[in-house]
Each structure stands twice: as structure tokens, then as C-alpha cells.
N, C-alpha and C positions, 0 to 999 in steps of 0.2 A: 129126458130132455137131452138133446144132442149138444155138443160143444158149441155149435153155431147158434142154436136157440138160446143157450145159457148166456153166451156172449152178448147177443142182441138184447136180452132182458136186462143186462147190467149197464147198458149204454143208453144215453138219450141223444136224440138229434139236437144239435146245438150249433147255431151259426153266429159267428163273431169274427172280428178281425183279430188275428194273433200275430205278435211280433216274435220271431224266433231268432235267438242270438247264440252263436257258438260260445263256448266257455272263454276263448281268447278274444272274442269280439271281432274276429277278422272276417267272418261271413255272417251276413244277416239275411233274413227273408221275411216276407209277410205271407200269411196263409189264412184261408178261410177254414175254420174248424168244421168238421162234418159230424162228429159225435164226441162225447166226453164221458168218462167214468172216473171212479176213484183211482184207477190204476193208470190211466193215460188218455190220450186224445189222438184222433185221426185227423190229419190236416191235408189240404191240397195247397202246397206252397208254390211260390214263384220259382223256387230253386230247390231241388232235392238235395238233401245233405247225405253224406255217406252213412252206412250202417254203423252203429255204436258211437256216433258223434254225441258228445256231451253238449247240452244246450240249455238255455233257459227260455221259458215261454212267458211272455207278457200277455195275459188273457184279459180282455176288456169285457166286463159285465155291465150291461146297460139295463136300467129299470125305467119305470115310467117317468121318474123325476130325478134319477141319479145315475152316475156312471163311476165305475171303479175299475182299477187294474190290479190283478193279482199276478205275482211272479212265481212260477213253479219250475224247479230244475227237472230235467229229463234226459233221456237217451233215445236216439233214433233206433227203433227196434225192428221195423219192417218197411218194405216198399211194395207198391203195386203200380199199375200203369197210370193211376191218377194222383197218387199222393204217398204219404208215409205215416206210419204209426210212431208215436212218441210215448214211451213209458215214463211215468213220473218216477223220479228216484227218491224224492222226499217231498213232504208237504207241511207247511206251517199250519198250526191249528186254525188260524183265521181263514186260510185258503180252503182247508178241508170243510169248514162250516159253510163257506160260500158255495162250494161245489155241492155239498150235501143238500143245501136249500134249493139250489138250481135243479138238481135231480128230483127232489121232492115236488117242486112246483110243476115241472114238466110231466112227471108221472101222474099227478093229480089231474092235470089238464087232459092227459090222454085217456083217463078213466071216464071223463064226462061224455 
């Protein structure tokens, strides 16, 4: 399996509104997430942040009858012509469980 294939296998397509804040709260942006994994997220923001910028992501998870926001710290790790990748720097247990369930749900739907 190539690196590209392995990377795609680890990520799921995930659309949600994301609020991105820099650590000092001087720059904010809103982005649509394109995919998510346990290690990070690719987003298409309104404003590209510089590489290595520390930030927090407010990720809104919406279900059939509920809505919740999880906050995950990260670092801008790459750019391309459409967006940027943000690597998670740490994750609370609750956030990990929510992302794990999200990935499990989307993976089982893709198998149908």
C-alpha cells in the first residue's frame, strides 16, 4: 500500500463548520472541513494561516437530534492551493471518543 493509499484509508470525508482560532485569539477563521483522522484535519478556510501557527479548532458535530462542539488544539502543518492541513497536538479523551465514533460510523456506512 502506498503512502497516499494508507493516508486515504485513515481519513474519512467529513463536512462541518469549523471555527479556527489562533492561540492569542488575534486571528480567527471559519472553515469547512474536508476530512478528519485521529491525527488531524484538512480544512478550506476563509483565511490561510501561516505554517506552524498554533490554533484551536471548534468542531461542531451534528446528529439527528443533537449538536455538540469539541475543541481540539492543533498546528498548521501544510498548505495547498485550496486549503490547509492542521495536525492535532493533543486531544481530550471525550474528543477522541467522539472522533472514533464518527470514523466508525462513516466507515460502516461506506461498507454498505
